[in-house]
C-alpha positions, -999 to +999 in steps of 0.1 A: +053-496-243+057-525-218+091-529-203+102-566-199+129-574-174+148-607-165+129-624-136+094-611-146+065-635-149+045-633-181+010-648-185+005-658-222-028-662-241-023-699-249-012-725-223+018-747-226+009-784-232+016-790-195-013-767-187+005-738-173+003-704-190+029-685-168+065-681-180+095-667-163+117-644-185+154-656-184+167-635-213+156-602-230+166-590-264+154-595-300+145-630-288+133-639-253+142-671-234+112-682-214+109-710-188+076-726-181+065-722-145+048-756-146+073-781-160+105-760-164+108-764-202+127-735-218+120-719-251+134-691-273+107-669-289+108-637-309+100-605-290+071-597-314+052-629-304+058-623-267+045-587-270+015-599-291+005-628-268+010-614-234-021-611-212-004-600-179+031-590-167+041-595-130+073-579-116+088-597-087+083-581-054+050-564-064 
């Protein structure tokens, strides 16, 4: 099981309309709050969708 933490960067399968596919995790729980690294747009998305659509997970400082 993957451990998600606040501050991690997630690369998703589909890109945001701005063209960026990397998101910063701002909140972890049943729902995640993600911020687009390209345009700064924030979304709330269910945990299941994040786990299903994650391609890569980067921890800060690694």
